[in-house]
N, C-alpha and C positions, 0 to 999 in steps of 0.2 A: 572248534570245535568245533566248530572245530570238530569234532569227530563226525565223520560222514556216516549217516544212517541210511543205508540202502541195501536192498537184498543182494546186489552184486558184491557189496563189500563184506558181506557175511558178518557184520558187527551188529549186535542187537541194540535196540533203544535202551534196554535196561542196563547195558554195560556203559553207555556213554552219557546219557542224560543227567543222572544224579551229579556227575562231576561238574558239568558246565552250569548247572543251576545252583550249585552250592554257594552258600554264604550270601544268598539273595533273599530278601524278605518277601514272602508271598504277597501277592496283590489281590488275594481272593476275597472280594466282597460280594461278587455275584454268586448266586446259588447254582451249582452244577446240576445237570439233569433237567427234566421237565422241558418246557418250551424253549427252543433255541432262541427265538426272537426275544423272549422275556430275559433270557440270560444276557444277550447282547445289549439290551436296554440297560440292565443293571450294571454291566461292565462299562458301558459308555459313561454312565454317571460317575463311576469310580475313576475312570480315566480323566474326566473333567475335574474331579476333585484333586487329582494329582498333577494338574497343570497342563494337560493335553488340550489343545485348542479345539473348539467346536468344528472348525474347518477340517482338521486332521481326522477327528472322530467320524465326521460324516463321510469324508472321502474314503477312509479305510474300512469303516464298519457299516456304512449305509448299504443295505441290500445284500450283505454277506450271507451266505448259506453254508450249511454243513457239507463236508466232503466225505461221502461214504467210502471212497477209496483209501483215504487217510486212516479212517477207523479200521478198515479191513487189514491194512498193512500193520497197524499197531497191534491188532489182535494176533497176528501171526508171529510176533516176536516171542522168543522163548527164554531170553536172558542167559543164554549159554553160547560161548564161542566153541564150536564143535571141532574145528579143524586143528591138526597139530601145526606147530611152527613150520615144519618142513613143507607140509602140504599147502599151507596158506602162503608162505613166501614164494613157493613155486608158481602160484597163480598171480601174484602181485608184483613180483620183481623179475622182469624179463629184459632182454637186450634192448628192445625198442624204448622202453621207459628209461632205462639207464642212459641210453644215448641221448634222449631228449633232455633229461635232467642235467646231464653234463653240458649240453649245448646252452641251455638256459642259464646255468650257473656261470658260464663264461660270458654270456651276453649281459648279465646283470651283476657282474663282478664288483663294480664300483658301489652299487647299492648294498650288496651283501657285505662288503667290507665295512661300510658304515653301520650296518645292522649288527655285525659281530662285535665291533668296537663298543657300541652302546649297550648291547644286551648280553653279550658273552656266549651266545648260542652258536655252535658251528654251522657254517653254511651248508654243509652236506646234510645235516639233519633237517634244516629248514627246507631244503630242496626235496628231501624224501617225503616230508609231510605234504608239501605242496603237490607233489606228484601222486602220492597215494590217495589223497583226499578227492581231487577233482581232475586228475591228469592235467595239472597246471592251468586250471580254469576252463577246460573244455567241457566239463560235465558238472555244472553247479546245481542242477535241478531246475525244474520249470514250474513248480507248484507255487501258487500265490501264498506267500508266507503268512499273511494275516488270516486268510481263510483256513489254512492248515492249523495254525495255533488256536484260532477260535474253536475249531472242531474239537481239538484235543482238550482245550480248557473246559468246554461244555461237558465233555465226558468226565465222569467222577473218579476215574482211576487215579489221575495225577493232576487234579484241577489246580492245586496251589502252584505247582511247577509251571504249568502251561499258562495260567493266568499271569504269572510273573513274566514269562517269555512274551506273551501277547502285549503286555504293557510296555516292555522294553522295545518291541517292534514299533509301537506307536511313537516312542521317544526317538527312535532312529529317523523316522519320517519327520517328526516335529523339529529336530535339530538340523534337518536338511542334509544329512549324510547321504541318504539315498531317496529318490522319489519313489512313490508307491509303485509305479510301473516296474521298477527294478527290484522290488522286494519279492524276489522269486527264490525258491530253494527246494530242499528235499523234504522227506516225509515227516520230519519232526520240526520243520521250520528253520533248518540250518541255512546260513547265508554265506555266500562268497566263495573265494577260491581256496580257502582252507576250512570252510564249513563251520563258522561260529554260530552258536545259538545267539539270539538277540541280546540276552543278558551279558554274555561274554563279549559281544560286539561293543556294548556300552562300557564294560569293565576294563577290557584289555586293548581295545582298538587304539591305534596310534596314527595320527596325521603325519606321516613321514615324508610326504611330498610337499607339505607346507601350504596346501591350498585352502586350509580352514575346515576341511571335512575329512571324516574317516570313511573311505570308500573301499570296502573289501571285495567289491565285484570288479572294479575297473583299474584301480591303482595298484600296480605291482609293488611299489615301495611301501604303501600302507599294508598290503597283504603280508609281505615278508617281515616287516617290523612288528606288526601286531601278533603274528605267530610266535616270534621270538619273545615278545613281551609277556605273553601268557606264561611261558616257561620261566622267565626271569622272576616275575612277580611271585611265582609259586616255589622259588628257592633254587633255581638252577645255579650250579657251581661252575664258573668259567674255567675252561682248561682241564676239567676233570672228565674221566670216561663216563659213558652213559649206557654201557651194556648191562645185561642181566646181573643183578646183585649190587649194583652201584646206587649211590644216593640220587644221581641224576636220573637213573632208570625209574626210581620211585617218583621223582618230580613229574616224569612223563605220564604218570597216572592221571594228572590233571588234563592231559590230552585225551587219553583213552585208558580205561581201567584194564582192558584185556592185556595180559602178559604176552600173548602170542602176537598181538598187533604191535606192541612196543618192541618186541624182539625183531619183528619184520622191519620196523622203521630203522632200528640199529643196523640190521643187515644191509638194508637198502643204502643207508648213508655210507657204509663201508664200500659198497660197490661204486657209488658215485665218487668217492674220494680216490679210488684207485687210478 
C-alpha cells in the first residue's frame, strides 16, 4: 500500500487510507490541533511508553516541523475516482510499461516462482502492482515520512489513523528495517516500491531475502513477497481468477478500494501475461 497516493495516480487518499490502516489500534494519546510542538512532545511520551527508544524518538522527532504542502495536498482530495476504467487504463497501461514489466518478470523469474509457491498470487498481478505503484521503484516519493505523518497526525481530520501510522514508522526505524534517511515516501507517508503505509509495512512485510530485515525500498525479494503476502493474508484464493465479480477481485480491495484501479490491475496483468 501499498496504494500510491499521488496526484498523477488520480487515486484519492480517501479511497486508499482506510484500507491500509484497518484493524490497527489507534495510538492517539496526543491532542491534535493547537501547538505542533506540544503535540510532538505528547506523542513522544506516548512513543516512549510503547517501547520506542529515546534515541529513535530524538532522531526522528527532534526538530520536526509541519509540512504545509502535505496539508494542501490532503485538502485537495475529493474521495472520488472520476475516470472511467477505459480512460484510466489508457493512461496507466502502455507499451513501455508492459515491455519493462515483462523484462523484469523474466529477470526475477526465480524469485517470483518462490513467491507464487508460498503465497499463491500470480506473478503477473505482482508485476502489475509493482509497475503501477512506482514504475518498479523509479518513483517512490521523496518526502520525509516522519514529517509527513506528524503533519497529518497533528491535523484533526484523521488523527487516530495518522498517529497510528506515525508510531508504526518509528517502529520501522527502531527494528532497523530502514534507517531514518531512507524513510522517504509520498504524500500520505507510503513507503517503498509498492507503497506500503507503515502499519502495513509492519503487518505484512516479509524478509524474503533472509537478511534479518524487511526492506521495501531496496530488496526486490522483500518487495515482491510482501506485496503477495498482503493479498494472501486477506483471503487470496490460489489458482482462482481475479477479474471483476470474483472473490479475488474483492480481496484486492485491501490493496485499493477503487474498482477502476483494480480493473486496471487485472487488465495490466493480462497484458503482461501475453
